[in-house]
CHARMM internal coordinates of N, CA and C (Angstrom, degrees):
IC EDIT
DIST 1 N 1 CA 1.3882
DIST 1 CA 1 C 1.4923
ANGL 1 N 1 CA 1 C 111.05
DIST 1 C 2 N 1.2998
ANGL 1 CA 1 C 2 N 117.20
DIHE 1 N 1 CA 1 C 2 N 138.38
DIST 2 N 2 CA 1.4909
ANGL 1 C 2 N 2 CA 115.57
DIHE 1 CA 1 C 2 N 2 CA -174.89
DIST 2 CA 2 C 1.5890
ANGL 2 N 2 CA 2 C 107.73
DIHE 1 C 2 N 2 CA 2 C -116.27
DIST 2 C 3 N 1.2703
ANGL 2 CA 2 C 3 N 116.77
DIHE 2 N 2 CA 2 C 3 N 154.25
DIST 3 N 3 CA 1.4812
ANGL 2 C 3 N 3 CA 122.52
DIHE 2 CA 2 C 3 N 3 CA 173.97
DIST 3 CA 3 C 1.5894
ANGL 3 N 3 CA 3 C 99.57
DIHE 2 C 3 N 3 CA 3 C -108.29
DIST 3 C 4 N 1.2925
ANGL 3 CA 3 C 4 N 111.90
DIHE 3 N 3 CA 3 C 4 N 152.05
DIST 4 N 4 CA 1.4222
ANGL 3 C 4 N 4 CA 122.01
DIHE 3 CA 3 C 4 N 4 CA -177.51
DIST 4 CA 4 C 1.5446
ANGL 4 N 4 CA 4 C 110.18
DIHE 3 C 4 N 4 CA 4 C -135.41
DIST 4 C 5 N 1.3266
ANGL 4 CA 4 C 5 N 118.81
DIHE 4 N 4 CA 4 C 5 N 141.13
DIST 5 N 5 CA 1.5118
ANGL 4 C 5 N 5 CA 121.80
DIHE 4 CA 4 C 5 N 5 CA -179.44
DIST 5 CA 5 C 1.5358
ANGL 5 N 5 CA 5 C 104.01
DIHE 4 C 5 N 5 CA 5 C -145.51
DIST 5 C 6 N 1.2881
ANGL 5 CA 5 C 6 N 112.18
DIHE 5 N 5 CA 5 C 6 N 149.86
DIST 6 N 6 CA 1.4626
ANGL 5 C 6 N 6 CA 126.48
DIHE 5 CA 5 C 6 N 6 CA 175.43
DIST 6 CA 6 C 1.5872
ANGL 6 N 6 CA 6 C 109.59
DIHE 5 C 6 N 6 CA 6 C -118.86
DIST 6 C 7 N 1.2504
ANGL 6 CA 6 C 7 N 117.34
DIHE 6 N 6 CA 6 C 7 N 125.99
DIST 7 N 7 CA 1.4644
ANGL 6 C 7 N 7 CA 123.60
DIHE 6 CA 6 C 7 N 7 CA 174.63
DIST 7 CA 7 C 1.5676
ANGL 7 N 7 CA 7 C 105.25
DIHE 6 C 7 N 7 CA 7 C -107.10
DIST 7 C 8 N 1.2180
ANGL 7 CA 7 C 8 N 119.49
DIHE 7 N 7 CA 7 C 8 N 123.14
DIST 8 N 8 CA 1.5381
ANGL 7 C 8 N 8 CA 121.58
DIHE 7 CA 7 C 8 N 8 CA 176.35
DIST 8 CA 8 C 1.5910
ANGL 8 N 8 CA 8 C 107.39
DIHE 7 C 8 N 8 CA 8 C -113.35
DIST 8 C 9 N 1.3224
ANGL 8 CA 8 C 9 N 109.52
DIHE 8 N 8 CA 8 C 9 N 142.55
DIST 9 N 9 CA 1.4774
ANGL 8 C 9 N 9 CA 115.42
DIHE 8 CA 8 C 9 N 9 CA 175.01
DIST 9 CA 9 C 1.5603
ANGL 9 N 9 CA 9 C 107.74
DIHE 8 C 9 N 9 CA 9 C -136.56
DIST 9 C 10 N 1.2598
ANGL 9 CA 9 C 10 N 115.99
DIHE 9 N 9 CA 9 C 10 N 145.07
DIST 10 N 10 CA 1.4605
ANGL 9 C 10 N 10 CA 121.32
DIHE 9 CA 9 C 10 N 10 CA 177.16
DIST 10 CA 10 C 1.5587
ANGL 10 N 10 CA 10 C 108.20
DIHE 9 C 10 N 10 CA 10 C -115.91
DIST 10 C 11 N 1.3202
ANGL 10 CA 10 C 11 N 111.61
DIHE 10 N 10 CA 10 C 11 N 130.63
DIST 11 N 11 CA 1.5512
ANGL 10 C 11 N 11 CA 118.70
DIHE 10 CA 10 C 11 N 11 CA 177.79
DIST 11 CA 11 C 1.4742
ANGL 11 N 11 CA 11 C 105.91
DIHE 10 C 11 N 11 CA 11 C -125.26
DIST 11 C 12 N 1.3394
ANGL 11 CA 11 C 12 N 117.45
DIHE 11 N 11 CA 11 C 12 N 136.44
DIST 12 N 12 CA 1.3708
ANGL 11 C 12 N 12 CA 127.02
DIHE 11 CA 11 C 12 N 12 CA 178.83
DIST 12 CA 12 C 1.4893
ANGL 12 N 12 CA 12 C 117.02
DIHE 11 C 12 N 12 CA 12 C -101.37
DIST 12 C 13 N 1.2929
ANGL 12 CA 12 C 13 N 120.75
DIHE 12 N 12 CA 12 C 13 N 135.42
DIST 13 N 13 CA 1.4009
ANGL 12 C 13 N 13 CA 124.83
DIHE 12 CA 12 C 13 N 13 CA -179.31
DIST 13 CA 13 C 1.4801
ANGL 13 N 13 CA 13 C 110.46
DIHE 12 C 13 N 13 CA 13 C -76.90
DIST 13 C 14 N 1.3597
ANGL 13 CA 13 C 14 N 116.36
DIHE 13 N 13 CA 13 C 14 N 159.54
DIST 14 N 14 CA 1.4397
ANGL 13 C 14 N 14 CA 122.57
DIHE 13 CA 13 C 14 N 14 CA 176.84
DIST 14 CA 14 C 1.5466
ANGL 14 N 14 CA 14 C 109.00
DIHE 13 C 14 N 14 CA 14 C -141.35
DIST 14 C 15 N 1.2540
ANGL 14 CA 14 C 15 N 119.72
DIHE 14 N 14 CA 14 C 15 N 163.28
DIST 15 N 15 CA 1.4057
ANGL 14 C 15 N 15 CA 126.23
DIHE 14 CA 14 C 15 N 15 CA -178.35
DIST 15 CA 15 C 1.5669
ANGL 15 N 15 CA 15 C 108.02
DIHE 14 C 15 N 15 CA 15 C -68.68
DIST 15 C 16 N 1.3305
ANGL 15 CA 15 C 16 N 113.56
DIHE 15 N 15 CA 15 C 16 N 113.17
DIST 16 N 16 CA 1.4325
ANGL 15 C 16 N 16 CA 117.66
DIHE 15 CA 15 C 16 N 16 CA 178.68
DIST 16 CA 16 C 1.4968
ANGL 16 N 16 CA 16 C 108.68
DIHE 15 C 16 N 16 CA 16 C -159.65
DIST 16 C 17 N 1.2684
ANGL 16 CA 16 C 17 N 118.54
DIHE 16 N 16 CA 16 C 17 N 163.95
DIST 17 N 17 CA 1.4523
ANGL 16 C 17 N 17 CA 122.89
DIHE 16 CA 16 C 17 N 17 CA 176.91
DIST 17 CA 17 C 1.5485
ANGL 17 N 17 CA 17 C 111.09
DIHE 16 C 17 N 17 CA 17 C -91.05
DIST 17 C 18 N 1.2746
ANGL 17 CA 17 C 18 N 113.06
DIHE 17 N 17 CA 17 C 18 N -10.87
DIST 18 N 18 CA 1.5692
ANGL 17 C 18 N 18 CA 119.22
DIHE 17 CA 17 C 18 N 18 CA 179.50
DIST 18 CA 18 C 1.5074
ANGL 18 N 18 CA 18 C 108.02
DIHE 17 C 18 N 18 CA 18 C -86.86
DIST 18 C 19 N 1.2649
ANGL 18 CA 18 C 19 N 115.25
DIHE 18 N 18 CA 18 C 19 N 108.55
DIST 19 N 19 CA 1.4690
ANGL 18 C 19 N 19 CA 122.96
DIHE 18 CA 18 C 19 N 19 CA 178.90
DIST 19 CA 19 C 1.5400
ANGL 19 N 19 CA 19 C 112.45
DIHE 18 C 19 N 19 CA 19 C -67.73
DIST 19 C 20 N 1.2125
ANGL 19 CA 19 C 20 N 118.65
DIHE 19 N 19 CA 19 C 20 N -20.63
DIST 20 N 20 CA 1.4319
ANGL 19 C 20 N 20 CA 121.24
DIHE 19 CA 19 C 20 N 20 CA -177.25
DIST 20 CA 20 C 1.6474
ANGL 20 N 20 CA 20 C 113.21
DIHE 19 C 20 N 20 CA 20 C -105.20
DIST 20 C 21 N 1.2667
ANGL 20 CA 20 C 21 N 114.09
DIHE 20 N 20 CA 20 C 21 N 20.90
DIST 21 N 21 CA 1.5072
ANGL 20 C 21 N 21 CA 117.96
DIHE 20 CA 20 C 21 N 21 CA -176.32
DIST 21 CA 21 C 1.4518
ANGL 21 N 21 CA 21 C 114.28
DIHE 20 C 21 N 21 CA 21 C -62.24
DIST 21 C 22 N 1.3064
ANGL 21 CA 21 C 22 N 121.63
DIHE 21 N 21 CA 21 C 22 N -33.35
DIST 22 N 22 CA 1.3881
ANGL 21 C 22 N 22 CA 123.29
DIHE 21 CA 21 C 22 N 22 CA -179.51
DIST 22 CA 22 C 1.5249
ANGL 22 N 22 CA 22 C 111.04
DIHE 21 C 22 N 22 CA 22 C -69.44
DIST 22 C 23 N 1.3019
ANGL 22 CA 22 C 23 N 113.98
DIHE 22 N 22 CA 22 C 23 N -44.37
DIST 23 N 23 CA 1.5422
ANGL 22 C 23 N 23 CA 120.54
DIHE 22 CA 22 C 23 N 23 CA -179.96
DIST 23 CA 23 C 1.5080
ANGL 23 N 23 CA 23 C 105.35
DIHE 22 C 23 N 23 CA 23 C -61.96
DIST 23 C 24 N 1.3207
ANGL 23 CA 23 C 24 N 118.37
DIHE 23 N 23 CA 23 C 24 N -49.05
DIST 24 N 24 CA 1.5272
ANGL 23 C 24 N 24 CA 119.93
DIHE 23 CA 23 C 24 N 24 CA -175.14
DIST 24 CA 24 C 1.4955
ANGL 24 N 24 CA 24 C 111.52
DIHE 23 C 24 N 24 CA 24 C -65.83
DIST 24 C 25 N 1.3428
ANGL 24 CA 24 C 25 N 120.82
DIHE 24 N 24 CA 24 C 25 N -43.56
DIST 25 N 25 CA 1.3828
ANGL 24 C 25 N 25 CA 124.35
DIHE 24 CA 24 C 25 N 25 CA -178.07
DIST 25 CA 25 C 1.4664
ANGL 25 N 25 CA 25 C 115.64
DIHE 24 C 25 N 25 CA 25 C -71.84
DIST 25 C 26 N 1.3514
ANGL 25 CA 25 C 26 N 124.01
DIHE 25 N 25 CA 25 C 26 N -26.77
DIST 26 N 26 CA 1.3573
ANGL 25 C 26 N 26 CA 127.30
DIHE 25 CA 25 C 26 N 26 CA -179.24
DIST 26 CA 26 C 1.5236
ANGL 26 N 26 CA 26 C 113.53
DIHE 25 C 26 N 26 CA 26 C -98.02
DIST 26 C 27 N 1.2420
ANGL 26 CA 26 C 27 N 122.65
DIHE 26 N 26 CA 26 C 27 N -8.13
DIST 27 N 27 CA 1.4675
ANGL 26 C 27 N 27 CA 127.49
DIHE 26 CA 26 C 27 N 27 CA -177.62
DIST 27 CA 27 C 1.5039
ANGL 27 N 27 CA 27 C 111.54
DIHE 26 C 27 N 27 CA 27 C -53.56
DIST 27 C 28 N 1.3384
ANGL 27 CA 27 C 28 N 120.74
DIHE 27 N 27 CA 27 C 28 N -49.71
DIST 28 N 28 CA 1.3385
ANGL 27 C 28 N 28 CA 119.77
DIHE 27 CA 27 C 28 N 28 CA -178.77
DIST 28 CA 28 C 1.5221
ANGL 28 N 28 CA 28 C 120.08
DIHE 27 C 28 N 28 CA 28 C -68.75
DIST 28 C 29 N 1.3571
ANGL 28 CA 28 C 29 N 116.57
DIHE 28 N 28 CA 28 C 29 N -33.34
DIST 29 N 29 CA 1.4048
ANGL 28 C 29 N 29 CA 123.52
DIHE 28 CA 28 C 29 N 29 CA 171.34
DIST 29 CA 29 C 1.5280
ANGL 29 N 29 CA 29 C 111.88
DIHE 28 C 29 N 29 CA 29 C -65.06
DIST 29 C 30 N 1.3874
ANGL 29 CA 29 C 30 N 118.29
DIHE 29 N 29 CA 29 C 30 N -46.47
DIST 30 N 30 CA 1.4273
ANGL 29 C 30 N 30 CA 120.77
DIHE 29 CA 29 C 30 N 30 CA 178.43
DIST 30 CA 30 C 1.4988
ANGL 30 N 30 CA 30 C 112.56
DIHE 29 C 30 N 30 CA 30 C -63.52
DIST 30 C 31 N 1.3619
ANGL 30 CA 30 C 31 N 121.75
DIHE 30 N 30 CA 30 C 31 N -35.17
DIST 31 N 31 CA 1.4298
ANGL 30 C 31 N 31 CA 123.96
DIHE 30 CA 30 C 31 N 31 CA 173.80
DIST 31 CA 31 C 1.4569
ANGL 31 N 31 CA 31 C 114.34
DIHE 30 C 31 N 31 CA 31 C -65.82
DIST 31 C 32 N 1.2968
ANGL 31 CA 31 C 32 N 119.65
DIHE 31 N 31 CA 31 C 32 N -33.19
DIST 32 N 32 CA 1.4310
ANGL 31 C 32 N 32 CA 126.11
DIHE 31 CA 31 C 32 N 32 CA -178.31
DIST 32 CA 32 C 1.5762
ANGL 32 N 32 CA 32 C 108.73
DIHE 31 C 32 N 32 CA 32 C -71.46
DIST 32 C 33 N 1.3785
ANGL 32 CA 32 C 33 N 113.38
DIHE 32 N 32 CA 32 C 33 N -36.18
DIST 33 N 33 CA 1.4840
ANGL 32 C 33 N 33 CA 119.71
DIHE 32 CA 32 C 33 N 33 CA 176.07
DIST 33 CA 33 C 1.5016
ANGL 33 N 33 CA 33 C 109.65
DIHE 32 C 33 N 33 CA 33 C -65.50
DIST 33 C 34 N 1.3082
ANGL 33 CA 33 C 34 N 115.13
DIHE 33 N 33 CA 33 C 34 N -48.56
DIST 34 N 34 CA 1.5379
ANGL 33 C 34 N 34 CA 120.48
DIHE 33 CA 33 C 34 N 34 CA 179.33
DIST 34 CA 34 C 1.4973
ANGL 34 N 34 CA 34 C 110.24
DIHE 33 C 34 N 34 CA 34 C -61.64
DIST 34 C 35 N 1.2915
ANGL 34 CA 34 C 35 N 119.72
DIHE 34 N 34 CA 34 C 35 N -44.30
DIST 35 N 35 CA 1.4395
ANGL 34 C 35 N 35 CA 122.06
DIHE 34 CA 34 C 35 N 35 CA 176.56
DIST 35 CA 35 C 1.5106
ANGL 35 N 35 CA 35 C 115.80
DIHE 34 C 35 N 35 CA 35 C -57.73
DIST 35 C 36 N 1.3834
ANGL 35 CA 35 C 36 N 111.50
DIHE 35 N 35 CA 35 C 36 N -46.39
DIST 36 N 36 CA 1.4748
ANGL 35 C 36 N 36 CA 121.77
DIHE 35 CA 35 C 36 N 36 CA 178.06
DIST 36 CA 36 C 1.5305
ANGL 36 N 36 CA 36 C 110.86
DIHE 35 C 36 N 36 CA 36 C -56.39
DIST 36 C 37 N 1.2810
ANGL 36 CA 36 C 37 N 117.41
DIHE 36 N 36 CA 36 C 37 N -50.37
DIST 37 N 37 CA 1.4762
ANGL 36 C 37 N 37 CA 122.30
DIHE 36 CA 36 C 37 N 37 CA 179.75
DIST 37 CA 37 C 1.4794
ANGL 37 N 37 CA 37 C 109.35
DIHE 36 C 37 N 37 CA 37 C -65.22
DIST 37 C 38 N 1.2645
ANGL 37 CA 37 C 38 N 122.33
DIHE 37 N 37 CA 37 C 38 N -42.56
DIST 38 N 38 CA 1.5105
ANGL 37 C 38 N 38 CA 128.46
DIHE 37 CA 37 C 38 N 38 CA -179.30
DIST 38 CA 38 C 1.4737
ANGL 38 N 38 CA 38 C 108.06
DIHE 37 C 38 N 38 CA 38 C -57.79
DIST 38 C 39 N 1.3346
ANGL 38 CA 38 C 39 N 117.36
DIHE 38 N 38 CA 38 C 39 N -42.88
DIST 39 N 39 CA 1.5188
ANGL 38 C 39 N 39 CA 121.59
DIHE 38 CA 38 C 39 N 39 CA 178.94
DIST 39 CA 39 C 1.5321
ANGL 39 N 39 CA 39 C 112.19
DIHE 38 C 39 N 39 CA 39 C -58.68
DIST 39 C 40 N 1.4108
ANGL 39 CA 39 C 40 N 115.21
DIHE 39 N 39 CA 39 C 40 N -31.61
DIST 40 N 40 CA 1.4339
ANGL 39 C 40 N 40 CA 120.52
DIHE 39 CA 39 C 40 N 40 CA -178.80
DIST 40 CA 40 C 1.5312
ANGL 40 N 40 CA 40 C 112.40
DIHE 39 C 40 N 40 CA 40 C -92.72
DIST 40 C 41 N 1.3895
ANGL 40 CA 40 C 41 N 116.11
DIHE 40 N 40 CA 40 C 41 N 8.43
DIST 41 N 41 CA 1.4663
ANGL 40 C 41 N 41 CA 117.90
DIHE 40 CA 40 C 41 N 41 CA 177.58
DIST 41 CA 41 C 1.4664
ANGL 41 N 41 CA 41 C 115.87
DIHE 40 C 41 N 41 CA 41 C 95.55
DIST 41 C 42 N 1.3278
ANGL 41 CA 41 C 42 N 118.95
DIHE 41 N 41 CA 41 C 42 N 3.28
DIST 42 N 42 CA 1.4584
ANGL 41 C 42 N 42 CA 121.42
DIHE 41 CA 41 C 42 N 42 CA 179.48
DIST 42 CA 42 C 1.5090
ANGL 42 N 42 CA 42 C 110.79
DIHE 41 C 42 N 42 CA 42 C -85.56
DIST 42 C 43 N 1.3659
ANGL 42 CA 42 C 43 N 114.99
DIHE 42 N 42 CA 42 C 43 N 147.12
DIST 43 N 43 CA 1.4299
ANGL 42 C 43 N 43 CA 119.73
DIHE 42 CA 42 C 43 N 43 CA 173.02
DIST 43 CA 43 C 1.5353
ANGL 43 N 43 CA 43 C 108.39
DIHE 42 C 43 N 43 CA 43 C -116.18
DIST 43 C 44 N 1.2987
ANGL 43 CA 43 C 44 N 115.56
DIHE 43 N 43 CA 43 C 44 N 139.53
DIST 44 N 44 CA 1.4323
ANGL 43 C 44 N 44 CA 122.43
DIHE 43 CA 43 C 44 N 44 CA 177.16
DIST 44 CA 44 C 1.5683
ANGL 44 N 44 CA 44 C 107.00
DIHE 43 C 44 N 44 CA 44 C -82.85
DIST 44 C 45 N 1.3784
ANGL 44 CA 44 C 45 N 114.40
DIHE 44 N 44 CA 44 C 45 N 114.95
DIST 45 N 45 CA 1.4059
ANGL 44 C 45 N 45 CA 123.92
DIHE 44 CA 44 C 45 N 45 CA -172.67
DIST 45 CA 45 C 1.5259
ANGL 45 N 45 CA 45 C 114.72
DIHE 44 C 45 N 45 CA 45 C -102.39
DIST 45 C 46 N 1.3167
ANGL 45 CA 45 C 46 N 116.60
DIHE 45 N 45 CA 45 C 46 N -29.13
DIST 46 N 46 CA 1.4039
ANGL 45 C 46 N 46 CA 122.01
DIHE 45 CA 45 C 46 N 46 CA 179.72
DIST 46 CA 46 C 1.5097
ANGL 46 N 46 CA 46 C 111.75
DIHE 45 C 46 N 46 CA 46 C -160.70
DIST 46 C 47 N 1.3194
ANGL 46 CA 46 C 47 N 113.70
DIHE 46 N 46 CA 46 C 47 N 160.65
DIST 47 N 47 CA 1.4607
ANGL 46 C 47 N 47 CA 120.88
DIHE 46 CA 46 C 47 N 47 CA 177.97
DIST 47 CA 47 C 1.5735
ANGL 47 N 47 CA 47 C 106.76
DIHE 46 C 47 N 47 CA 47 C -137.76
DIST 47 C 48 N 1.3480
ANGL 47 CA 47 C 48 N 111.54
DIHE 47 N 47 CA 47 C 48 N 158.34
DIST 48 N 48 CA 1.4361
ANGL 47 C 48 N 48 CA 115.70
DIHE 47 CA 47 C 48 N 48 CA 175.09
DIST 48 CA 48 C 1.5252
ANGL 48 N 48 CA 48 C 106.68
DIHE 47 C 48 N 48 CA 48 C -157.72
DIST 48 C 49 N 1.3059
ANGL 48 CA 48 C 49 N 118.51
DIHE 48 N 48 CA 48 C 49 N 154.58
DIST 49 N 49 CA 1.4153
ANGL 48 C 49 N 49 CA 124.04
DIHE 48 CA 48 C 49 N 49 CA -179.13
DIST 49 CA 49 C 1.5632
ANGL 49 N 49 CA 49 C 108.47
DIHE 48 C 49 N 49 CA 49 C -144.99
DIST 49 C 50 N 1.2317
ANGL 49 CA 49 C 50 N 113.16
DIHE 49 N 49 CA 49 C 50 N 148.16
DIST 50 N 50 CA 1.5510
ANGL 49 C 50 N 50 CA 119.26
DIHE 49 CA 49 C 50 N 50 CA 173.98
DIST 50 CA 50 C 1.5729
ANGL 50 N 50 CA 50 C 107.85
DIHE 49 C 50 N 50 CA 50 C -145.17
DIST 50 C 51 N 1.2523
ANGL 50 CA 50 C 51 N 110.77
DIHE 50 N 50 CA 50 C 51 N 152.51
DIST 51 N 51 CA 1.5618
ANGL 50 C 51 N 51 CA 113.78
DIHE 50 CA 50 C 51 N 51 CA 174.41
DIST 51 CA 51 C 1.5667
ANGL 51 N 51 CA 51 C 108.94
DIHE 50 C 51 N 51 CA 51 C -121.60
DIST 51 C 52 N 1.3636
ANGL 51 CA 51 C 52 N 106.83
DIHE 51 N 51 CA 51 C 52 N 147.45
DIST 52 N 52 CA 1.4524
ANGL 51 C 52 N 52 CA 115.51
DIHE 51 CA 51 C 52 N 52 CA 179.55
DIST 52 CA 52 C 1.5357
ANGL 52 N 52 CA 52 C 103.59
DIHE 51 C 52 N 52 CA 52 C -144.55
DIST 52 C 53 N 1.1983
ANGL 52 CA 52 C 53 N 118.88
DIHE 52 N 52 CA 52 C 53 N 127.34
DIST 53 N 53 CA 1.4792
ANGL 52 C 53 N 53 CA 120.19
DIHE 52 CA 52 C 53 N 53 CA -179.79
DIST 53 CA 53 C 1.5173
ANGL 53 N 53 CA 53 C 109.95
DIHE 52 C 53 N 53 CA 53 C 56.69
DIST 53 C 54 N 1.2914
ANGL 53 CA 53 C 54 N 112.84
DIHE 53 N 53 CA 53 C 54 N -127.62
DIST 54 N 54 CA 1.5108
ANGL 53 C 54 N 54 CA 122.69
DIHE 53 CA 53 C 54 N 54 CA 179.43
DIST 54 CA 54 C 1.4708
ANGL 54 N 54 CA 54 C 115.51
DIHE 53 C 54 N 54 CA 54 C -92.53
DIST 54 C 55 N 1.3560
ANGL 54 CA 54 C 55 N 117.62
DIHE 54 N 54 CA 54 C 55 N 8.04
DIST 55 N 55 CA 1.4525
ANGL 54 C 55 N 55 CA 119.79
DIHE 54 CA 54 C 55 N 55 CA -177.71
DIST 55 CA 55 C 1.5079
ANGL 55 N 55 CA 55 C 113.03
DIHE 54 C 55 N 55 CA 55 C -117.63
DIST 55 C 56 N 1.3507
ANGL 55 CA 55 C 56 N 115.79
DIHE 55 N 55 CA 55 C 56 N 156.57
DIST 56 N 56 CA 1.3696
ANGL 55 C 56 N 56 CA 121.71
DIHE 55 CA 55 C 56 N 56 CA 176.99
DIST 56 CA 56 C 1.5915
ANGL 56 N 56 CA 56 C 103.62
DIHE 55 C 56 N 56 CA 56 C -124.05
DIST 56 C 57 N 1.2680
ANGL 56 CA 56 C 57 N 119.21
DIHE 56 N 56 CA 56 C 57 N 127.29
DIST 57 N 57 CA 1.4189
ANGL 56 C 57 N 57 CA 125.12
DIHE 56 CA 56 C 57 N 57 CA -177.24
DIST 57 CA 57 C 1.5786
ANGL 57 N 57 CA 57 C 108.51
DIHE 56 C 57 N 57 CA 57 C -108.89
DIST 57 C 58 N 1.4011
ANGL 57 CA 57 C 58 N 113.41
DIHE 57 N 57 CA 57 C 58 N 117.62
DIST 58 N 58 CA 1.4349
ANGL 57 C 58 N 58 CA 120.03
DIHE 57 CA 57 C 58 N 58 CA -174.88
DIST 58 CA 58 C 1.5874
ANGL 58 N 58 CA 58 C 106.11
DIHE 57 C 58 N 58 CA 58 C -109.91
DIST 58 C 59 N 1.3123
ANGL 58 CA 58 C 59 N 113.56
DIHE 58 N 58 CA 58 C 59 N 130.78
DIST 59 N 59 CA 1.4878
ANGL 58 C 59 N 59 CA 119.30
DIHE 58 CA 58 C 59 N 59 CA 176.38
DIST 59 CA 59 C 1.5495
ANGL 59 N 59 CA 59 C 112.47
DIHE 58 C 59 N 59 CA 59 C -121.35
DIST 59 C 60 N 1.2166
ANGL 59 CA 59 C 60 N 113.73
DIHE 59 N 59 CA 59 C 60 N 128.74
DIST 60 N 60 CA 1.4882
ANGL 59 C 60 N 60 CA 124.06
DIHE 59 CA 59 C 60 N 60 CA -178.21
DIST 60 CA 60 C 1.5085
ANGL 60 N 60 CA 60 C 106.82
DIHE 59 C 60 N 60 CA 60 C -111.08
DIST 60 C 61 N 1.3494
ANGL 60 CA 60 C 61 N 114.32
DIHE 60 N 60 CA 60 C 61 N 124.61
DIST 61 N 61 CA 1.5333
ANGL 60 C 61 N 61 CA 116.54
DIHE 60 CA 60 C 61 N 61 CA -178.26
DIST 61 CA 61 C 1.4808
ANGL 61 N 61 CA 61 C 107.59
DIHE 60 C 61 N 61 CA 61 C -112.06
DIST 61 C 62 N 1.3473
ANGL 61 CA 61 C 62 N 115.25
DIHE 61 N 61 CA 61 C 62 N 126.24
DIST 62 N 62 CA 1.3972
ANGL 61 C 62 N 62 CA 123.74
DIHE 61 CA 61 C 62 N 62 CA -177.21
DIST 62 CA 62 C 1.4811
ANGL 62 N 62 CA 62 C 111.90
DIHE 61 C 62 N 62 CA 62 C -120.00
DIST 62 C 63 N 1.3803
ANGL 62 CA 62 C 63 N 117.97
DIHE 62 N 62 CA 62 C 63 N 154.56
DIST 63 N 63 CA 1.4736
ANGL 62 C 63 N 63 CA 123.76
DIHE 62 CA 62 C 63 N 63 CA 172.90
DIST 63 CA 63 C 1.4792
ANGL 63 N 63 CA 63 C 108.46
DIHE 62 C 63 N 63 CA 63 C -140.66
DIST 63 C 64 N 1.3514
ANGL 63 CA 63 C 64 N 112.17
DIHE 63 N 63 CA 63 C 64 N 161.35
DIST 64 N 64 CA 1.4887
ANGL 63 C 64 N 64 CA 118.98
DIHE 63 CA 63 C 64 N 64 CA 170.17
DIST 64 CA 64 C 1.4802
ANGL 64 N 64 CA 64 C 108.40
DIHE 63 C 64 N 64 CA 64 C -156.29
DIST 64 C 65 N 1.3157
ANGL 64 CA 64 C 65 N 114.97
DIHE 64 N 64 CA 64 C 65 N 157.99
DIST 65 N 65 CA 1.4780
ANGL 64 C 65 N 65 CA 120.99
DIHE 64 CA 64 C 65 N 65 CA 172.79
DIST 65 CA 65 C 1.5658
ANGL 65 N 65 CA 65 C 108.58
DIHE 64 C 65 N 65 CA 65 C -75.37
DIST 65 C 66 N 1.3246
ANGL 65 CA 65 C 66 N 110.26
DIHE 65 N 65 CA 65 C 66 N 145.66
DIST 66 N 66 CA 1.4714
ANGL 65 C 66 N 66 CA 117.00
DIHE 65 CA 65 C 66 N 66 CA 179.43
DIST 66 CA 66 C 1.4913
ANGL 66 N 66 CA 66 C 112.10
DIHE 65 C 66 N 66 CA 66 C -81.49
END
COOR INIT
IC SEED 1 N 1 CA 1 C
IC BUILD
């Protein structure tokens, strides 16, 4: 049997000439989330992202054996 969990994060855009600023500024936080779940036995199995207005929504999908 597997357990599943979704971690959602919202990142807001700002005026800048750097088109990758959200990815660059959120990388450390996302890695900390992944490391924290991995320490508890969770595996990152999928990711998704969508944008709406000035926000980017990032979804991290985890699973682990019971």
